[in-house]
C-alpha positions in Angstrom: -24.5 58.4 -19.2 -23.7 57.9 -15.5 -20.6 59.3 -14.0 -17.6 57.4 -15.2 -15.4 55.6 -12.8 -11.7 56.3 -13.0 -9.8 53.1 -14.0 -6.0 53.1 -14.1 -6.0 49.7 -16.0 -8.3 46.9 -15.3 -7.7 43.4 -16.8 -10.4 40.9 -17.3 -10.2 37.4 -18.7 -13.4 35.7 -19.9 -12.8 32.0 -20.2 -14.6 28.7 -20.8 -15.1 26.0 -23.3 -15.3 26.5 -27.1 -19.0 26.9 -28.0 -20.0 28.8 -24.9 -19.8 32.2 -26.7 -16.8 33.4 -24.9 -15.5 35.4 -27.9 -18.9 36.9 -28.5 -19.1 37.9 -24.9 -15.7 39.6 -25.2 -16.6 41.5 -28.3 -19.9 42.7 -26.8 -18.2 43.8 -23.5 -15.4 45.6 -25.4 -17.9 47.5 -27.5 -20.2 48.4 -24.6 -17.3 49.7 -22.4 -15.7 51.7 -25.2 -18.7 53.1 -27.1 -21.3 53.3 -24.4 -19.1 54.0 -21.3 -16.3 56.0 -22.8 -13.4 53.9 -21.7 -10.2 53.0 -23.6 -10.5 49.2 -24.3 -8.4 46.6 -25.9 -9.8 43.1 -26.6 -7.8 40.0 -27.6 -8.8 36.4 -27.9 -7.5 32.9 -28.5 -8.2 30.7 -31.5 -6.6 27.6 -32.9 -7.0 24.2 -31.2 -8.6 25.8 -28.1 -11.6 27.0 -30.2 -13.6 23.7 -29.8 -13.7 21.6 -26.8 -10.7 23.0 -24.9 -10.3 26.1 -22.8 -10.9 29.3 -24.8 -10.6 32.9 -23.7 -11.2 36.6 -24.5 -9.1 39.2 -22.7 -10.1 42.8 -22.0 -8.0 45.7 -20.8 -10.1 48.7 -19.7 -8.7 52.1 -18.7 -9.7 55.7 -18.4 -6.4 56.5 -20.0 -4.7 55.4 -23.2 -3.5 51.8 -23.0 0.2 51.3 -23.8 0.2 47.5 -23.8 -3.0 45.7 -25.1 -2.7 42.3 -23.5 -3.2 41.5 -19.8 -0.2 41.1 -17.5 -1.9 40.2 -14.3 -5.6 39.7 -14.2 -7.9 41.8 -11.9 -10.8 39.6 -12.7 -11.1 36.0 -14.0 -14.5 34.8 -15.3 -14.5 31.0 -15.7 -17.4 29.2 -17.2 -15.7 25.7 -17.2 -13.6 23.8 -14.7 -10.7 23.4 -17.2 -10.6 27.1 -17.9 -10.7 27.9 -14.2 -7.8 25.5 -13.5 -5.8 26.8 -16.4 -6.1 30.5 -15.9 -6.4 30.9 -12.1 -2.6 31.3 -11.9 -2.9 34.5 -13.9 -5.2 36.2 -11.4 -3.7 38.7 -9.0 -3.5 37.5 -5.4 -6.2 40.0 -4.5 -8.1 39.7 -7.8 -11.7 38.6 -8.3 -12.9 35.2 -9.4 -16.4 34.7 -10.9 -17.4 31.1 -11.8 -20.3 29.2 -13.3 -21.1 26.8 -10.5 -22.9 24.5 -12.9 -19.6 23.5 -14.4 -17.0 24.7 -11.9 -17.5 22.3 -9.0 -14.0 22.8 -7.4 -13.0 26.4 -7.2 -9.2 26.8 -6.6 -9.9 29.4 -3.9 -12.6 29.7 -1.3 -12.9 33.4 -2.1 -15.1 33.7 -5.2 -18.5 34.7 -6.6 -20.5 31.9 -8.0 -23.7 31.6 -10.1 -25.1 28.6 -12.1 -25.0 30.5 -15.4 -25.5 27.4 -17.6 -28.4 26.1 -15.5 -30.0 29.5 -15.4 -29.8 29.8 -19.2 -31.2 26.3 -19.8 -34.0 26.3 -17.2 -35.0 29.9 -17.0 -34.4 31.1 -20.5 -34.8 27.8 -22.3 -31.7 28.4 -24.4 -28.3 27.0 -23.2 -26.5 29.3 -25.8 -27.6 32.3 -23.7 -25.2 31.4 -20.9 -22.8 34.1 -22.0 -25.4 36.8 -21.9 -26.6 35.6 -18.4 -23.0 36.0 -17.4 -22.9 39.5 -19.0 -25.9 40.5 -16.9 -24.3 39.4 -13.7 -21.1 41.2 -14.6 -23.2 44.4 -15.0 -23.8 44.1 -11.3 -20.4 43.0 -10.1 -18.5 45.6 -12.1 -19.4 49.1 -10.8 -18.0 50.7 -14.0 -20.3 48.8 -16.3 -23.8 50.2 -16.2 -26.7 47.7 -16.7 -28.9 50.1 -18.5 -26.2 51.0 -21.0 -25.5 47.3 -21.6 -29.1 46.6 -22.2 -29.4 49.4 -24.7 -26.2 48.4 -26.4 -27.4 44.8 -27.1 -29.9 46.2 -29.6 -27.0 47.4 -31.7 -24.9 44.3 -31.6 -27.5 41.4 -31.8 -29.9 40.4 -34.6 -33.5 41.5 -33.9 -34.8 38.0 -33.9 -32.8 37.0 -30.9 -32.8 40.3 -29.1 -35.8 39.7 -26.8 -34.5 36.3 -25.4 -31.0 37.9 -24.8 -32.5 40.9 -23.0 -34.3 38.3 -20.8 -31.1 36.5 -20.2 -29.2 39.7 -19.4 -31.9 40.8 -16.9 -31.9 37.4 -15.3 -28.2 37.4 -14.7 -28.2 40.9 -13.3 -31.1 40.4 -11.0 -29.8 37.1 -9.6 -26.3 38.5 -9.0 -27.9 41.5 -7.3 -30.1 39.3 -5.1 -27.3 36.9 -4.0 -24.5 39.5 -3.8 -26.1 42.8 -3.0 -23.0 44.4 -1.6 -20.6 43.1 -4.2 -19.9 46.4 -6.1 -18.9 48.1 -2.8 -16.0 45.6 -2.3 -14.0 47.1 -5.2 -11.1 49.5 -4.8 -9.6 48.8 -8.2 -6.0 49.4 -7.1 -6.3 47.0 -4.2 -9.4 44.8 -4.3 -10.8 43.4 -1.1 -11.9 39.8 -0.6 -15.3 38.6 -1.6 -17.9 36.5 0.1 -18.2 33.1 -1.6 -21.5 31.4 -2.4 -20.6 28.6 -0.1 
């Protein structure tokens, strides 16, 4: 296991439309960060009428210390895989927080400071499975988040996904990681955790 980063509390919201695998993405990330990276992690999610068609979300709080309150208070990072989710949850992002969007579906980012990758298009055209969008996103986050190690995530997938879909998801994970690294090679260096710096947008 690589040297662990010290996190004093890092809040992530994964958001999108029902059917994009947001809740699955949250569960995988929570398990990987807790079991394979050694962090304290809480994971909460929304159900109800948002589950199909509307904005859905999964929230993660990650820390090197015990977590006293399990739900996010002010987001350090917002991942938005749909325009509706981006519009709805952007107000919960810290002023100096990080925004990552799916540029296939988020055509009007509420800020000119963001990271953007066409996750849906990548999954559909490069993997041939639109349902792999969430895993392409997970691969990209393995590059953007310095405290989440790509090799650990790749190994962990074998323990959480059925064998019959493992190969295609490893391909999706690797695609997301490589493309994020190619477009934003310096992204991990921009984090300071307590006071994040600005990011270069794709545009």
